[in-house]
Each structure stands twice: as C-alpha cells, then as structure tokens.
N, C-alpha and C positions, 0 to 999 in steps of 0.2 A: 616178060617180067612178071613175077608173082609177088604179092605182098601178103604176109600172114600176120594178123593182129592178134594180140592176146592180152590178158590181164584184167578184163572187165569182171564185174561182179556186183554183189550187194554190199553196201556200206552205209553206216549211219551218218547223219548230219555231223559235220565237223571232222569226219574221218579222212583217210587218204587211200589212194589207189595209184598203182603205177601201170601204165599201159606200155606195151612194147609192139614194135612192128619190124618184121624182118623182110628185106627185099632180096629176092633171088632171081637168077637168070641174067640177062644182059643188062648189067647195072653200071656200065662204064661211064655213061653220060648222066649220072645221077646229080642233078643240079640242086634239088631242093626236096625236102620231105616235110610232112606235116600232118595235121589232123583237122578234120571237120567233124561235126556231130549233127544228128537229127533227133530232136526231142519229139515226143508223141504229139501229133497234130501240128507240127511246125515245119518250117522250111529248113533245109540243111544250112548250117552256118559254120563259118570259119572259126577255128579254135586257136591254132598256133602253127608256126612253120619255122624251119631252120635251114640255112643255106648249106652248101656242100662242105665248106670249111668249118662250119659251126660258129663263125664269127658274127653272124647276124641272126637274130630271132625276132619274131613278131607275134603278138598275142592279141586276141580280141579283148575289148574293154571288159567284158564280163568275167574273164578268167585271169586277167593280168594281176600279178602279185600273189596268185594262189597256185597257178600251174607253172611248171618249168619243163621246157622241151630241151632235149639233148640228143646227140647222135654219136654213133660209133662208126666212123667211116670204114674201118677195116672189116667190120662185121656187117656193114650195110644195114644197120638198125637205127631206129629212132625210138626214144622213150618219151613218155609224157607223165611226169610226176604231178599228181593232182592232190592238193591239200585243201583243208578247210572246205570240204565239199558241201554243197547246198542241194536241196531238192531240185532246184531248177537246172542242176548239172545232169540230171537223169536224161540219158539219151543213148543212142547207138553211136559209137565213135568209130570213125573211118580214117584210117591212115591213107596217105597218098604219097606218091613220088613223082616228081616232074623230071622227065628225061626226054625232052623235046615234045613229048606228049604226057598226059597225066595218066598214071596208073592208080587204081584204087584197090584197097584191101577189102575184105569181106565184112568188116564191122565187128565190134565187140560191145556188148551191152553193159552200161554202167547204170546202176540203180541206187539212188541215194534216198534212204528212208528217214522220215522224221519221227 
C-alpha cells in the first residue's frame, strides 16, 4: 500500500489549505484514514481521522471547528480542509491508512506565516 499526500504550502494566518492523500495498492481492507502532524521541535500529534464509511470523524481539540476531514471511498482518497489557519498549525502533515496495520504517507509541509 502506498500513500501519496499533497496540498501543502505557504499560507497566511487566517487562510485555508486543502490536503489530499491517495491510497493505492491493496486497499481492500481500508478501515480508517486520517492525518497526524509534526511541528518543529515537537512530537507527532493526531489531527483527524475518518472511518471507512465516512460516518464517524474525530478531531484533535486544537483543530476542531477549523479542520474538516472527508473521504472518497471510490477513489481511496482522504482530504483535510484546513481553515482559519494559525501559526501553530505549521507542521509536516502525514496521512495514514489503517488496514490491519498502519501505513504512512511521505508528509506534506504546511507553513502558516503571521
């Protein structure tokens, strides 16, 4: 299974970005997809996740109300719509897919400038 993340970039405070992640390969047991992030000098932290059907989503307290996760089952993609971005959202964002084991994407850098 391979995960390809995209959509990162430089954005000003209060702006928006949309991250995408495509899963390819043997994805028939795709139970859950989501995002983690690692800010400079900090530990990796959970951001958001969505179950296979899209009926359940979870968010970290720090992004709830500003980020929205969605998925396209047919395309095996997950998107993270990020709004009202803050400097503390600056991080490398990693998508993951849980299919009995966890697979990770390569990461995409989001930089929020003040």
